[in-house]
A tleap script that builds the chain and sets N, CA, C and O, in Angstrom:
source leaprc.protein.ff14SB
mol = sequence {
  NMET GLU SER GLY PRO VAL ILE PHE ALA GLY
  VAL VAL PHE ALA LEU PHE GLY GLY GLY LEU
  LEU VAL TRP THR ALA ALA ARG VAL ARG HIE
  ARG LEU PRO VAL ALA HIE GLY VAL SER PRO
  VAL ALA SER ALA GLY ILE ALA THR VAL ALA
  ALA LEU ILE SER LEU ALA LEU GLY ALA TRP
  CYS PHE THR SER CLEU
}
set mol.1.N position { -14.335 -6.606 -17.084 }
set mol.1.CA position { -12.892 -6.719 -16.953 }
set mol.1.C position { -12.407 -5.472 -16.176 }
set mol.1.O position { -11.607 -5.463 -15.240 }
set mol.2.N position { -13.318 -3.965 -16.988 }
set mol.2.CA position { -13.059 -2.909 -16.066 }
set mol.2.C position { -13.522 -2.906 -14.575 }
set mol.2.O position { -13.352 -1.846 -13.973 }
set mol.3.N position { -14.029 -3.844 -13.965 }
set mol.3.CA position { -14.635 -3.814 -12.780 }
set mol.3.C position { -13.528 -3.912 -11.772 }
set mol.3.O position { -13.567 -3.362 -10.672 }
set mol.4.N position { -12.434 -4.724 -12.265 }
set mol.4.CA position { -11.271 -5.164 -11.462 }
set mol.4.C position { -10.849 -4.266 -10.378 }
set mol.4.O position { -10.934 -4.398 -9.157 }
set mol.5.N position { -10.372 -3.317 -11.114 }
set mol.5.CA position { -9.744 -2.289 -10.268 }
set mol.5.C position { -10.705 -1.613 -9.331 }
set mol.5.O position { -10.100 -1.198 -8.343 }
set mol.6.N position { -11.873 -1.381 -9.303 }
set mol.6.CA position { -12.886 -0.901 -8.823 }
set mol.6.C position { -13.253 -1.806 -7.497 }
set mol.6.O position { -13.412 -1.340 -6.369 }
set mol.7.N position { -13.349 -3.099 -7.833 }
set mol.7.CA position { -13.408 -3.739 -6.706 }
set mol.7.C position { -12.124 -4.279 -5.601 }
set mol.7.O position { -12.258 -4.841 -4.514 }
set mol.8.N position { -10.970 -3.912 -6.260 }
set mol.8.CA position { -9.805 -3.941 -5.479 }
set mol.8.C position { -9.935 -2.754 -4.762 }
set mol.8.O position { -9.739 -2.906 -3.556 }
set mol.9.N position { -10.235 -1.480 -5.162 }
set mol.9.CA position { -9.913 -0.139 -4.601 }
set mol.9.C position { -10.870 -0.262 -3.170 }
set mol.9.O position { -10.581 -0.127 -1.981 }
set mol.10.N position { -12.286 -0.619 -3.960 }
set mol.10.CA position { -13.405 -0.747 -2.779 }
set mol.10.C position { -12.642 -1.657 -1.599 }
set mol.10.O position { -12.313 -1.070 -0.568 }
set mol.11.N position { -12.369 -3.028 -1.735 }
set mol.11.CA position { -11.913 -3.482 -0.606 }
set mol.11.C position { -10.673 -2.910 0.039 }
set mol.11.O position { -10.419 -3.171 1.215 }
set mol.12.N position { -9.989 -2.235 -0.603 }
set mol.12.CA position { -8.884 -1.700 0.356 }
set mol.12.C position { -9.171 -0.406 1.191 }
set mol.12.O position { -8.606 -0.098 2.241 }
set mol.13.N position { -10.297 0.405 0.442 }
set mol.13.CA position { -11.072 1.534 1.433 }
set mol.13.C position { -11.543 0.676 2.477 }
set mol.13.O position { -11.304 0.865 3.670 }
set mol.14.N position { -12.338 -0.444 1.925 }
set mol.14.CA position { -13.288 -1.017 3.166 }
set mol.14.C position { -12.390 -1.698 4.255 }
set mol.14.O position { -12.812 -1.911 5.392 }
set mol.15.N position { -11.207 -2.007 3.868 }
set mol.15.CA position { -10.677 -2.960 4.892 }
set mol.15.C position { -9.727 -1.837 6.058 }
set mol.15.O position { -9.604 -1.958 7.277 }
set mol.16.N position { -9.185 -0.813 5.176 }
set mol.16.CA position { -8.698 0.138 5.640 }
set mol.16.C position { -9.500 0.884 6.956 }
set mol.16.O position { -9.061 0.997 8.101 }
set mol.17.N position { -10.928 1.398 6.380 }
set mol.17.CA position { -11.635 2.050 7.152 }
set mol.17.C position { -12.032 1.531 8.074 }
set mol.17.O position { -12.078 2.278 9.051 }
set mol.18.N position { -12.576 -0.104 8.346 }
set mol.18.CA position { -12.756 -0.775 9.159 }
set mol.18.C position { -11.538 -1.197 10.155 }
set mol.18.O position { -11.856 -1.624 11.265 }
set mol.19.N position { -10.388 -1.115 9.870 }
set mol.19.CA position { -9.383 -1.389 10.709 }
set mol.19.C position { -9.241 0.012 11.461 }
set mol.19.O position { -9.527 0.072 12.657 }
set mol.20.N position { -8.819 1.090 10.796 }
set mol.20.CA position { -8.828 2.179 11.573 }
set mol.20.C position { -9.975 2.660 12.662 }
set mol.20.O position { -9.618 3.263 13.674 }
set mol.21.N position { -11.361 2.371 12.413 }
set mol.21.CA position { -12.406 2.430 13.077 }
set mol.21.C position { -12.403 1.053 14.423 }
set mol.21.O position { -13.102 0.962 15.432 }
set mol.22.N position { -11.702 0.462 14.080 }
set mol.22.CA position { -11.881 -0.743 15.213 }
set mol.22.C position { -10.655 -0.315 16.158 }
set mol.22.O position { -10.823 -0.098 17.358 }
set mol.23.N position { -9.386 -0.207 15.511 }
set mol.23.CA position { -8.316 0.247 16.100 }
set mol.23.C position { -8.625 1.797 17.078 }
set mol.23.O position { -8.369 1.909 18.277 }
set mol.24.N position { -9.062 2.583 16.436 }
set mol.24.CA position { -8.950 3.577 17.339 }
set mol.24.C position { -10.343 3.609 18.469 }
set mol.24.O position { -10.354 4.285 19.498 }
set mol.25.N position { -11.353 2.813 18.054 }
set mol.25.CA position { -12.274 2.501 19.099 }
set mol.25.C position { -11.470 1.683 20.361 }
set mol.25.O position { -11.620 1.986 21.545 }
set mol.26.N position { -10.777 0.822 19.977 }
set mol.26.CA position { -9.837 0.063 20.786 }
set mol.26.C position { -9.043 1.060 22.054 }
set mol.26.O position { -9.199 1.134 23.273 }
set mol.27.N position { -8.187 1.714 21.125 }
set mol.27.CA position { -7.453 2.659 21.914 }
set mol.27.C position { -7.970 3.645 22.925 }
set mol.27.O position { -7.324 3.870 23.948 }
set mol.28.N position { -9.373 4.376 22.614 }
set mol.28.CA position { -10.446 5.158 23.243 }
set mol.28.C position { -10.847 4.196 24.219 }
set mol.28.O position { -10.742 4.723 25.326 }
set mol.29.N position { -11.180 3.247 24.288 }
set mol.29.CA position { -11.747 2.223 25.321 }
set mol.29.C position { -11.045 1.791 26.308 }
set mol.29.O position { -11.511 1.324 27.347 }
set mol.30.N position { -9.440 1.972 25.934 }
set mol.30.CA position { -8.717 1.294 27.014 }
set mol.30.C position { -7.904 2.652 27.367 }
set mol.30.O position { -6.721 2.526 27.683 }
set mol.31.N position { -8.450 3.874 27.330 }
set mol.31.CA position { -7.888 4.986 27.639 }
set mol.31.C position { -6.451 5.531 27.142 }
set mol.31.O position { -5.949 6.437 27.808 }
set mol.32.N position { -5.744 5.028 25.995 }
set mol.32.CA position { -4.670 5.014 25.402 }
set mol.32.C position { -4.852 6.281 24.471 }
set mol.32.O position { -5.957 6.794 24.289 }
set mol.33.N position { -3.816 6.691 23.962 }
set mol.33.CA position { -3.434 7.742 23.231 }
set mol.33.C position { -3.734 7.242 21.620 }
set mol.33.O position { -3.174 6.222 21.219 }
set mol.34.N position { -4.619 7.990 20.744 }
set mol.34.CA position { -4.889 7.476 19.729 }
set mol.34.C position { -3.556 8.111 18.536 }
set mol.34.O position { -3.299 7.562 17.465 }
set mol.35.N position { -2.984 9.146 18.977 }
set mol.35.CA position { -2.048 9.765 18.320 }
set mol.35.C position { -1.112 10.477 19.650 }
set mol.35.O position { -1.715 10.991 20.591 }
set mol.36.N position { 0.707 10.439 19.601 }
set mol.36.CA position { 1.340 10.934 20.507 }
set mol.36.C position { 1.326 12.247 20.132 }
set mol.36.O position { 1.238 12.547 18.942 }
set mol.37.N position { 1.429 13.355 21.298 }
set mol.37.CA position { 1.425 14.857 21.135 }
set mol.37.C position { 0.255 15.323 20.739 }
set mol.37.O position { 0.468 16.524 20.570 }
set mol.38.N position { -0.724 15.133 20.517 }
set mol.38.CA position { -1.851 15.682 20.273 }
set mol.38.C position { -2.970 15.492 21.271 }
set mol.38.O position { -2.743 14.688 22.175 }
set mol.39.N position { -3.912 15.983 21.258 }
set mol.39.CA position { -5.373 16.050 22.359 }
set mol.39.C position { -5.870 14.492 21.865 }
set mol.39.O position { -5.967 14.037 20.725 }
set mol.40.N position { -6.090 13.986 22.929 }
set mol.40.CA position { -6.731 12.946 22.783 }
set mol.40.C position { -8.392 12.301 22.089 }
set mol.40.O position { -8.814 11.289 21.531 }
set mol.41.N position { -9.062 14.037 22.709 }
set mol.41.CA position { -10.384 13.960 21.889 }
set mol.41.C position { -10.082 14.344 20.418 }
set mol.41.O position { -10.545 13.682 19.490 }
set mol.42.N position { -9.239 15.507 20.215 }
set mol.42.CA position { -8.818 15.532 18.622 }
set mol.42.C position { -8.723 14.694 17.362 }
set mol.42.O position { -9.278 14.671 16.263 }
set mol.43.N position { -7.479 13.800 18.199 }
set mol.43.CA position { -7.082 12.701 17.512 }
set mol.43.C position { -7.844 11.624 17.347 }
set mol.43.O position { -7.987 11.220 16.193 }
set mol.44.N position { -8.476 10.945 18.394 }
set mol.44.CA position { -9.913 10.104 18.482 }
set mol.44.C position { -11.178 10.738 17.147 }
set mol.44.O position { -11.781 10.073 16.304 }
set mol.45.N position { -11.219 12.083 17.387 }
set mol.45.CA position { -12.021 12.566 15.877 }
set mol.45.C position { -11.749 12.604 14.632 }
set mol.45.O position { -12.460 12.281 13.681 }
set mol.46.N position { -10.744 12.990 14.653 }
set mol.46.CA position { -9.851 12.860 13.259 }
set mol.46.C position { -9.709 11.610 12.660 }
set mol.46.O position { -9.857 11.479 11.445 }
set mol.47.N position { -9.360 10.425 13.599 }
set mol.47.CA position { -9.151 9.191 12.891 }
set mol.47.C position { -10.522 8.676 12.996 }
set mol.47.O position { -10.748 7.655 12.346 }
set mol.48.N position { -11.503 9.189 13.702 }
set mol.48.CA position { -12.877 8.233 12.977 }
set mol.48.C position { -13.183 9.240 12.025 }
set mol.48.O position { -12.981 8.553 11.024 }
set mol.49.N position { -13.390 9.927 11.746 }
set mol.49.CA position { -13.632 10.759 10.374 }
set mol.49.C position { -13.100 10.126 9.414 }
set mol.49.O position { -13.787 9.747 8.465 }
set mol.50.N position { -11.376 9.827 9.510 }
set mol.50.CA position { -11.116 9.228 8.160 }
set mol.50.C position { -11.388 8.126 8.170 }
set mol.50.O position { -11.617 7.682 7.045 }
set mol.51.N position { -11.502 7.217 9.220 }
set mol.51.CA position { -12.274 5.918 9.051 }
set mol.51.C position { -13.469 5.824 8.609 }
set mol.51.O position { -13.669 4.774 8.000 }
set mol.52.N position { -14.409 6.573 8.688 }
set mol.52.CA position { -15.429 6.818 8.018 }
set mol.52.C position { -15.722 7.469 6.637 }
set mol.52.O position { -16.659 7.239 5.873 }
set mol.53.N position { -14.871 8.186 6.532 }
set mol.53.CA position { -14.641 8.486 4.648 }
set mol.53.C position { -14.204 7.535 4.096 }
set mol.53.O position { -14.750 7.231 3.035 }
set mol.54.N position { -13.158 6.764 4.544 }
set mol.54.CA position { -12.638 5.495 3.882 }
set mol.54.C position { -13.792 4.418 3.401 }
set mol.54.O position { -13.976 4.000 2.258 }
set mol.55.N position { -14.558 4.071 4.674 }
set mol.55.CA position { -15.631 3.394 4.439 }
set mol.55.C position { -16.479 4.053 3.709 }
set mol.55.O position { -17.122 3.232 3.056 }
set mol.56.N position { -16.807 5.107 3.488 }
set mol.56.CA position { -18.002 5.888 2.502 }
set mol.56.C position { -17.384 5.683 0.793 }
set mol.56.O position { -17.908 5.335 -0.265 }
set mol.57.N position { -15.962 6.119 1.224 }
set mol.57.CA position { -15.285 5.513 -0.684 }
set mol.57.C position { -15.720 4.323 -0.648 }
set mol.57.O position { -16.635 3.976 -1.395 }
set mol.58.N position { -15.122 3.452 0.257 }
set mol.58.CA position { -15.117 2.123 -0.112 }
set mol.58.C position { -16.734 1.534 -0.730 }
set mol.58.O position { -16.854 0.815 -1.722 }
set mol.59.N position { -17.800 2.007 0.067 }
set mol.59.CA position { -19.080 1.456 -0.255 }
set mol.59.C position { -19.454 2.332 -1.497 }
set mol.59.O position { -20.411 1.868 -2.116 }
set mol.60.N position { -18.788 3.800 -2.148 }
set mol.60.CA position { -19.250 4.309 -3.055 }
set mol.60.C position { -18.569 3.457 -4.223 }
set mol.60.O position { -19.172 3.272 -5.280 }
set mol.61.N position { -17.298 2.950 -3.994 }
set mol.61.CA position { -16.574 1.900 -5.043 }
set mol.61.C position { -17.593 0.748 -5.677 }
set mol.61.O position { -17.741 0.498 -6.873 }
set mol.62.N position { -18.185 0.183 -4.663 }
set mol.62.CA position { -18.932 -0.748 -4.475 }
set mol.62.C position { -20.373 -0.318 -5.282 }
set mol.62.O position { -20.867 -1.217 -5.963 }
set mol.63.N position { -20.851 0.569 -5.263 }
set mol.63.CA position { -22.184 1.128 -5.721 }
set mol.63.C position { -21.564 1.407 -7.093 }
set mol.63.O position { -22.484 1.097 -7.850 }
set mol.64.N position { -20.830 1.699 -7.639 }
set mol.64.CA position { -20.401 2.509 -8.989 }
set mol.64.C position { -20.245 1.402 -10.141 }
set mol.64.O position { -19.986 1.647 -11.320 }
set mol.65.N position { -20.498 -0.144 -9.445 }
set mol.65.CA position { -19.934 -1.130 -10.455 }
set mol.65.C position { -20.797 -1.189 -11.508 }
set mol.65.O position { -20.556 -1.926 -12.464 }
savepdb mol mol.pdb
quit
Protein backbone atom coordinates (compact mmCIF):
# COMPACT_ATOMS: atom_id res chain seq x y z
CA UNK A 1 0.00 0.00 0.00
CA UNK A 2 2.89 2.37 0.70
CA UNK A 3 4.37 1.80 -2.75
CA UNK A 4 1.48 3.53 -4.55
CA UNK A 5 2.76 7.09 -4.09
CA UNK A 6 6.31 6.04 -4.96
CA UNK A 7 5.14 4.46 -8.22
CA UNK A 8 3.08 7.55 -9.05
CA UNK A 9 6.01 9.87 -8.37
CA UNK A 10 8.34 7.68 -10.44
CA UNK A 11 5.94 7.71 -13.39
CA UNK A 12 5.50 11.49 -13.17
CA UNK A 13 9.25 12.11 -13.03
CA UNK A 14 9.93 9.67 -15.88
CA UNK A 15 7.22 11.11 -18.14
CA UNK A 16 8.27 14.69 -17.47
CA UNK A 17 11.96 13.96 -17.99
CA UNK A 18 11.37 11.97 -21.16
CA UNK A 19 9.00 14.56 -22.58
CA UNK A 20 11.35 17.42 -21.80
CA UNK A 21 14.29 15.57 -23.35
CA UNK A 22 12.35 14.80 -26.56
CA UNK A 23 11.00 18.35 -26.79
CA UNK A 24 14.45 19.88 -26.26
CA UNK A 25 16.00 17.59 -28.88
CA UNK A 26 13.27 18.49 -31.39
CA UNK A 27 13.75 22.22 -30.80
CA UNK A 28 17.53 21.97 -31.14
CA UNK A 29 17.29 19.79 -34.25
CA UNK A 30 15.05 22.34 -35.98
CA UNK A 31 17.30 25.18 -34.80
CA UNK A 32 14.47 26.78 -32.82
CA UNK A 33 14.98 28.46 -29.44
CA UNK A 34 14.41 26.33 -26.37
CA UNK A 35 13.73 29.43 -24.23
CA UNK A 36 13.18 32.96 -25.47
CA UNK A 37 15.63 35.63 -24.38
CA UNK A 38 18.34 33.16 -23.33
CA UNK A 39 21.41 31.89 -25.13
CA UNK A 40 20.45 28.87 -27.27
CA UNK A 41 23.34 26.80 -25.94
CA UNK A 42 22.62 27.67 -22.31
CA UNK A 43 18.88 27.03 -22.57
CA UNK A 44 19.38 23.69 -24.32
CA UNK A 45 21.98 22.69 -21.75
CA UNK A 46 19.87 23.64 -18.75
CA UNK A 47 16.79 21.90 -20.20
CA UNK A 48 18.82 18.76 -20.88
CA UNK A 49 20.25 18.72 -17.36
CA UNK A 50 16.78 19.20 -15.89
CA UNK A 51 15.45 16.33 -18.01
CA UNK A 52 18.28 14.02 -16.97
CA UNK A 53 17.79 14.89 -13.29
CA UNK A 54 14.09 14.17 -13.60
CA UNK A 55 14.77 10.82 -15.28
CA UNK A 56 17.28 9.97 -12.55
CA UNK A 57 14.72 10.80 -9.86
CA UNK A 58 12.18 8.60 -11.61
CA UNK A 59 14.66 5.73 -11.74
CA UNK A 60 15.49 6.26 -8.08
CA UNK A 61 11.80 6.09 -7.18
CA UNK A 62 11.43 2.80 -9.02
CA UNK A 63 14.51 1.29 -7.42
CA UNK A 64 13.45 2.30 -3.92
CA UNK A 65 10.39 0.04 -3.97
